[in-house]
N, C-alpha and C positions, 0 to 999 in steps of 0.2 A: 474795710471790705465792702464792696458795693453789690447789692442784690438786684436782680431783675426778674421780670415775669416773661414767660414764653408761652405763646398760644398752643393749644392742643396738647400740652404736656411734652412738646418736643423741644429739646435743648440743643443749640448748635454745638458741634464738636470743635473745641478750640485747640486740640492736640492732634498732631499729625506726624507720621514718621519722616516726612519731608518738609523742608522749609518752603513755604509758599504763602500766598495771600488769598484772602477771601473777602466777601462783602462784609463790612462792619455792620453793627446793629446798635440801635438805641431804642429805649422803650418810651413811648408816649401814651397819653391817655386819650382814647376816642371820646369825643364829646357826645353827650346823649346817654348812651348806655353805661359809660364809665368803665368798660372792659378794656384791658390792655391790648395794644396793637404793636407789632414789631415793625419798626421803620428802618429800612436799609439806608445808610447814610454815607459810609466811607469805607476805605480799605483798611483792614487791620491785619497784623501778622498772624500766621498760623505757626505754632511752635513745634519743635521736635517732641517726640513722645517722652513720657516720664523716664522710661528706661534709658533713653539716650541722654537725657539731662542729668541723670544721677551717675552715669558711667564714670568710673575712676574714683568714686567716693565710697567710704564706709562709715557707718555710725557705730561708734565704740563706747563701751563703758570704761571710764578711767578707774584706776585703782581706788581712788578716794570716794567714789560714788556711793559705796555702801556705808560710809561713815557719816553721812549727813541725814537730817530728817527727810522723810519721804517728800515733803512739800518743797524741799530745796534740791531735789535730784538734778544732776547735770550729765551731759554726755559730750562726746567729741565727734564732729564731722571731719573726717580725715581724707585728704587727697592721697590715695595710694598709687596713683598712676605716675607716669613719667612726663605728663604734660600739665600745663596750667589749666585749671578748671575755672571757667568764667560763667557766672550766672546770667540767665536771661531776665527780662523784665518781670516775669511771673514767678521767679524763684525766690524763696525765702527759707530761713532756717527754723521756722516755727516747728517745735518738736512736741508731739503728743505722747503721753504715757497712758497705758491701759493696765490696770492692776487685776490680778486674779489670785485667789488663795492658793497657798502651796507652791509646788514647783510644776511648771508646765513645759511641754516639749519645745525645743528650739525652733521647730518648723511650724509651730502653731501661729496663726495670724488672726487674732480676735477682731471682729468687726467693732467699729466705734463710730459715734456721732460727735460732732464738734461744731463750734462756731466761734468767731472772734471778730473784733474790729481791728483794722490795720494798726499795727503798733510800732512800725519802724524796724522790725527784725528782718531786714532784707538780707539776701545772700551777698557774699562778696568774694572777690578773687582769692583762690587758694593755689599757690604754687606746689609742686611735688613735695610731699612730706609735711606740708603745713596743715594745720587743723583749726577749726573754729569750735570753741567751747560754748555749748548751748544749754539753756535750762530745759528741763523736761516737765511739761505742764500736765498735771493730773488734777482733774476737777476736785475742788474741796468737798463737794457733795459725796464723791466716791470714797474719799478718805474718812469723812465724818460718819459714813454708814458702814465702814469696815469694822472688823474685830481685831483685837490684839493678836499678833502672830506673824508667821512667815508669809510673804507674798512674792509673786513674780511680777515684774514690771516689763512689759513689752513696749518698745519705743519706736516711733516712726517720724521722720521728717516728711510731713504730709505733702508738701508742695510738689515733690517729685518721687514720693513713695519709697524712701530710703529707710528700711527697717534695720534695727540692730540685729546682728546674727544670733545673739543669745539673749533671753530675758535676764534681767538683773534680779537676783534673789535677795530680798531685803526684809526688814522687820518693821511692821507698823506697831507703834507703841501707844499706850494710853494717852500720853501727852500729845502725840501726833493727832489722834482722834479728837481730843479736846480742843486743840488749836484750830483744827479745820472746822469744827462745829461752831466755835466762837466767830470765826471769819464769816461763816455762812450766815449766822444770825445778824451780823453787822451789816450785811448787804441786803437784807430783806427790807421791803418798804414798810413804813410805819403803819400801824393799824388805823382804820378810820375812826374818827371821833363820833360821838353820839349824834351830832348834827349833820353827819355825812361828809365833813371835811377831814382831810388827812391831818394827823397830828405832826408837829414839827419839834 
């Protein structure tokens, strides 16, 4: 995933209800003050809205989703329409999971923050009735800081805002918490050595 700076806090709108083109942009650094400047350079496509791009798809919890550890959750992106669904260049199946204690209403949409580096999980063509099984990514920090008990998992394919109709009610166990805490510690940078260098 590539990040960019935009001046004055204004970000171009890349999504539009109609297919059209607009001036492309790339970010360069202004010499002298070092502040970012937006340079218009080429034509780039403007894509249909998220609602249009997810039309005909549903995100569903398979029967076996409750039977795996919470770090291994999965869901299905299903084409429920009568037409082939074809992804655009910006579409991917990266699915984010948000956990909350207990049971939450099905119409609740909890806000979430996320970030990732492109990992190859692009979308692909689904004919009517076909589905793509996807992993549901829940931050290990959220699991490590949870308590044992019942949780609701809300899931969304963030690329085009496709939410599962119902949260999945599952159980976080002591072993789930311990495994997440272990993975979190393994990813932390080593502490600095007394002479100021990092230990290896």
